[in-house]
C-alpha positions in Angstrom: 43.1 -22.2 -53.2 40.4 -19.7 -54.0 40.9 -15.9 -54.1 40.4 -14.0 -50.8 40.8 -10.6 -49.4 43.4 -9.8 -46.7 43.5 -7.4 -43.8 45.7 -6.8 -40.8 44.3 -6.0 -37.3 46.7 -4.0 -35.2 44.7 -4.4 -31.9 42.1 -6.7 -30.4 39.4 -4.0 -30.4 39.8 -3.6 -34.2 39.9 -7.3 -34.8 36.6 -7.7 -32.9 34.7 -5.6 -35.4 35.2 -8.2 -38.1 32.2 -10.7 -38.2 34.4 -13.8 -38.1 33.1 -17.4 -37.7 36.2 -19.3 -36.6 34.1 -22.4 -35.7 32.0 -22.3 -38.9 32.9 -23.9 -42.1 30.9 -21.5 -44.3 32.1 -18.3 -42.5 33.0 -15.5 -44.9 35.7 -14.1 -42.6 38.4 -16.0 -40.7 41.2 -14.9 -38.4 44.8 -15.8 -39.3 47.4 -16.3 -36.6 50.0 -19.0 -37.1 47.9 -20.2 -40.1 49.0 -23.9 -39.7 45.3 -25.1 -39.7 43.5 -22.3 -41.7 45.9 -22.3 -44.7 45.9 -26.1 -44.8 42.1 -26.3 -45.0 41.9 -23.4 -47.5 44.3 -25.4 -49.8 42.0 -28.4 -49.4 39.0 -26.2 -50.4 37.3 -27.1 -47.1 37.3 -23.5 -45.8 36.5 -20.8 -48.4 36.7 -17.5 -46.6 36.1 -14.3 -48.7 38.4 -12.4 -46.3 41.2 -13.3 -43.9 42.0 -11.0 -41.0 45.6 -11.3 -39.9 45.9 -10.9 -36.1 49.7 -11.6 -35.8 50.4 -7.9 -35.1 48.7 -8.6 -31.7 51.6 -10.8 -30.6 53.3 -7.8 -29.0 50.6 -7.5 -26.4 49.1 -11.1 -26.3 52.0 -13.5 -26.4 53.3 -13.2 -22.8 53.9 -16.2 -20.5 53.3 -15.1 -16.9 53.8 -17.3 -13.9 52.4 -16.1 -10.5 51.6 -17.8 -7.2 47.9 -17.9 -8.3 48.5 -19.6 -11.6 49.8 -19.5 -15.2 48.6 -16.9 -17.7 49.4 -17.7 -21.3 48.9 -15.2 -24.1 46.9 -16.7 -26.9 49.4 -15.6 -29.5 52.3 -17.3 -27.7 53.7 -20.0 -29.9 53.5 -23.7 -28.9 57.3 -24.0 -28.8 57.8 -20.9 -26.6 55.4 -22.4 -23.9 56.7 -26.0 -24.2 60.3 -24.8 -23.6 59.6 -22.3 -20.8 61.4 -23.5 -17.6 58.6 -22.5 -15.2 56.0 -24.2 -17.3 58.0 -27.4 -17.5 58.6 -27.3 -13.7 55.2 -26.2 -12.4 52.8 -27.4 -15.2 54.5 -30.4 -16.8 51.4 -31.7 -18.5 51.0 -28.4 -20.4 54.7 -28.5 -21.6 54.4 -32.2 -22.6 51.1 -31.7 -24.5 52.7 -29.0 -26.6 56.1 -30.6 -27.2 54.4 -33.9 -28.3 52.2 -32.1 -30.9 53.0 -31.6 -34.6 56.6 -31.0 -35.8 59.2 -28.5 -34.5 58.5 -26.3 -37.6 54.8 -26.1 -36.9 55.3 -25.6 -33.1 57.4 -22.6 -34.0 54.6 -21.1 -36.0 51.4 -22.3 -34.4 49.8 -20.2 -31.6 48.0 -21.4 -28.5 44.7 -19.8 -29.6 44.8 -21.3 -33.0 45.8 -24.7 -31.6 42.7 -25.0 -29.4 40.5 -23.9 -32.3 41.9 -26.3 -34.9 39.1 -28.2 -36.7 38.1 -31.7 -35.8 40.0 -34.5 -37.5 38.0 -36.6 -39.9 39.1 -37.7 -43.5 35.5 -37.1 -44.7 35.5 -33.6 -43.5 38.8 -32.8 -45.0 37.9 -34.2 -48.5 35.2 -32.2 -50.2 34.7 -34.9 -52.7 32.6 -36.7 -50.0 29.2 -35.1 -50.1 28.0 -36.6 -46.7 29.5 -34.4 -44.0 27.3 -32.5 -41.6 30.3 -30.4 -40.6 30.8 -29.1 -44.1 27.2 -29.3 -45.3 24.6 -29.3 -42.5 21.9 -32.0 -43.0 24.0 -34.0 -45.5 24.8 -36.9 -43.2 27.9 -38.4 -41.7 29.9 -40.7 -44.0 32.2 -41.7 -41.2 29.6 -43.7 -39.3 29.4 -46.4 -41.9 32.8 -45.7 -43.5 36.4 -45.8 -42.4 36.4 -44.6 -38.8 39.5 -46.0 -37.1 40.5 -42.7 -35.6 37.1 -41.2 -35.1 35.6 -40.3 -31.7 33.8 -42.6 -29.3 32.9 -40.1 -26.5 30.5 -37.2 -26.9 29.3 -38.2 -30.3 25.8 -38.7 -31.8 24.4 -39.5 -35.2 25.3 -36.1 -36.5 29.0 -36.4 -36.3 31.8 -38.7 -34.9 34.8 -36.5 -35.8 37.7 -36.5 -33.3 39.0 -33.3 -31.7 42.7 -33.5 -32.7 44.4 -31.2 -30.1 46.6 -32.1 -27.1 46.9 -28.8 -25.3 43.1 -28.4 -25.1 42.7 -31.7 -23.3 45.0 -30.4 -20.5 43.2 -27.1 -20.3 39.9 -28.9 -19.9 41.2 -31.3 -17.2 42.8 -28.6 -15.1 39.8 -26.2 -15.0 41.5 -23.5 -17.1 39.7 -20.3 -18.2 39.7 -18.4 -21.4 39.9 -14.6 -21.7 38.1 -13.1 -24.7 37.8 -9.7 -26.3 34.9 -8.9 -28.6 32.6 -6.0 -29.7 30.8 -6.3 -26.4 33.9 -5.9 -24.3 35.9 -8.5 -22.4 34.7 -11.7 -20.7 36.1 -14.9 -19.2 34.7 -18.4 -19.6 35.7 -21.8 -18.4 37.7 -23.6 -21.2 35.2 -26.4 -21.1 32.5 -24.0 -22.4 34.5 -23.0 -25.4 33.7 -26.1 -27.6 30.2 -27.0 -28.5 28.8 -30.6 -28.0 27.8 -32.7 -30.9 24.4 -31.9 -32.5 25.3 -29.0 -34.8 28.6 -30.1 -36.3 29.1 -27.0 -38.5 29.3 -24.9 -35.3 32.3 -25.9 -33.3 32.8 -23.1 -30.8 30.9 -20.7 -28.6 32.9 -17.7 -29.7 30.7 -14.7 -30.7 31.2 -13.1 -34.1 34.5 -11.2 -34.1 35.6 -12.5 -30.7 39.3 -13.0 -30.1 40.9 -15.3 -27.5 43.6 -13.3 -25.8 44.8 -15.6 -23.0 44.4 -18.8 -21.1 44.5 -18.9 -17.3 45.5 -22.2 -15.5 45.2 -22.5 -11.6 48.4 -23.3 -9.7 48.7 -26.0 -7.1 49.7 -29.6 -6.4 47.6 -31.0 -9.2 49.4 -28.8 -11.7 52.8 -29.8 -10.4 52.1 -33.6 -10.2 50.7 -33.8 -13.7 51.6 -35.5 -17.0 50.3 -35.9 -20.5 50.5 -39.4 -22.0 50.0 -39.6 -25.8 49.5 -42.9 -27.7 49.8 -42.7 -31.5 50.6 -44.9 -34.5 54.1 -43.5 -34.8 56.3 -41.6 -32.4 56.5 -38.2 -34.0 54.3 -35.8 -36.0 51.1 -37.8 -35.4 47.7 -37.2 -33.8 46.7 -39.2 -30.7 44.6 -42.3 -31.0 44.3 -42.1 -27.2 45.7 -39.7 -24.7 45.3 -38.8 -21.0 46.0 -35.6 -19.1 46.1 -36.3 -15.4 46.9 -34.3 -12.3 47.0 -35.6 -8.7 47.1 -34.2 -5.2 48.2 -37.0 -2.9 48.7 -37.2 0.8 50.2 -40.4 2.1 49.4 -42.1 -1.2 45.7 -41.3 -0.8 44.1 -39.1 -3.5 42.9 -35.7 -2.2 42.0 -34.4 -5.6 42.3 -35.6 -9.2 42.0 -34.2 -12.7 41.5 -36.3 -15.8 41.2 -35.3 -19.4 40.9 -37.7 -22.3 42.1 -37.0 -25.9 42.3 -38.9 -29.1 38.8 -40.3 -28.7 36.3 -37.5 -28.0 34.3 -35.1 -30.1 35.8 -32.2 -28.0 38.3 -31.7 -25.2 37.0 -34.2 -22.6 37.1 -34.0 -18.8 36.1 -37.2 -16.9 34.7 -35.7 -13.7 33.0 -38.9 -12.6 36.3 -40.7 -12.8 38.0 -38.0 -10.8 35.4 -38.2 -8.1 35.8 -42.0 -7.9 39.5 -41.6 -7.0 39.1 -39.1 -4.1 39.7 -40.6 -0.7 41.3 -43.8 -2.1 44.9 -44.9 -2.4 46.2 -44.6 -5.9 46.7 -48.3 -7.0 46.2 -50.2 -10.2 42.8 -51.4 -8.9 41.5 -47.9 -8.1 43.0 -46.5 -11.4 41.3 -49.3 -13.4 38.0 -48.6 -11.7 38.3 -44.9 -12.5 39.2 -45.7 -16.1 36.1 -47.9 -16.5 34.0 -45.0 -15.4 35.8 -42.6 -17.7 35.1 -44.7 -20.7 31.5 -45.6 -19.7 29.1 -44.6 -22.5 31.6 -44.9 -25.3 30.0 -45.5 -28.7 32.0 -47.3 -31.4 31.3 -47.9 -35.1 33.4 -50.8 -36.2 37.0 -49.7 -37.1 37.3 -47.9 -33.8 36.0 -50.7 -31.6 39.5 -51.0 -30.1 39.4 -47.5 -28.6 37.6 -48.0 -25.3 40.1 -50.6 -24.1 43.0 -48.5 -25.4 41.6 -45.5 -23.6 41.3 -47.4 -20.3 44.8 -48.7 -20.5 46.2 -45.3 -21.4 44.5 -43.7 -18.4 45.6 -46.3 -15.9 49.2 -46.0 -17.1 49.0 -42.2 -16.8 47.6 -42.3 -13.3 50.2 -44.7 -12.1 53.0 -42.7 -13.6 51.7 -39.5 -12.1 51.5 -41.1 -8.7 55.3 -41.7 -8.8 56.1 -38.1 -9.5 57.3 -35.6 -6.9 55.0 -32.6 -6.4 
C-alpha cells in the first residue's frame, strides 16, 4: 500500500469541502467509512489516493433506521448487519433484509456501511489486477481485456465495448427495483435523487457514479406498501456463503386475487450497474402470476443481453432465477 494522508470529518458539511472522487479510480481524495472496499483496493494498488477522509464520526447522526407509514429511511452509515437484523425491516421490507444478510461475511457486514456498499467498485479480475494494462476503468482508452479474456462472471446487461464489468452489490439491486431515493449533502447543499440515477451507464468506465466532488450519501428512502411487504431477494452463487452473485433477482408484488396489480423487478449478478427491468414489470400487470406469465416477463427482462463466451450461460440462468423469484413471492403473505 502506498503512503497517504489521513483526515477525520466530524460533520457532513465539513466532509463536503473535500474534492473526493468516490467513483473515479484516479481520484486523489477518497472517503473512508467501513473501509471494506477502499482498503482492499488500496492494498491491491488499484486505488492510490493521496488523502483519505474518514467519515465514521458521522455515524452518530447518519446511522439511524427509521420506519414510518410512508416508508423506510436508512442512514447511509448504518451497518449492513444492523439493517439486516432489524425486526421492522425483516417484516416490512424482507427483500432488503435478505439482500444484506446474504452479502459478504458476518465480520464484513458488521463493518460495512450501506453507503459504502452501494458505491463498491465493479467486480472484474482485470480491473483488480494492475498487471493487466488493458482496463478502461483503471486507464481510460486502454481497452477491455475481459471481452476476449476470462469473463465467466462479467456482465451481460448494460454493457458496451468499453467495459463488461459486473456490479457486485445486492442491496443496490433492491433499491433500484423498489424506486428508492438517495439523500445527498454537498458543498451546494442537500439534494435527493432516484437511486437509479446514482450509477452511470457504460461508456466512461472510469466514472462510476453521478456524485459531485465532495458529495456524501446520508440516507436511503424506500417507499412502503404491498410491494415492499411481498418481496424477496433470490441470490444464485457458486457457493452458499461469502460469494458474489452470478445471478440474482429482487422482486416485489402487489396481488389481488392472484392478479398482478403492480410488480417490481431488479436483476443482479449480470449487469453493469443495479438493474431495474421495467418492461418486464409492465408485462406482468393485469395478469395472473403463473409460471407462463413469469417466464414471459423473464424473457423480456433478459432481452438484449450480450455475452462474450465464458458468460454465455448467464441469460438462461437469469431467466430461471427471475421465474423462481416471482413464483416464490406470489406465495408470500403481504
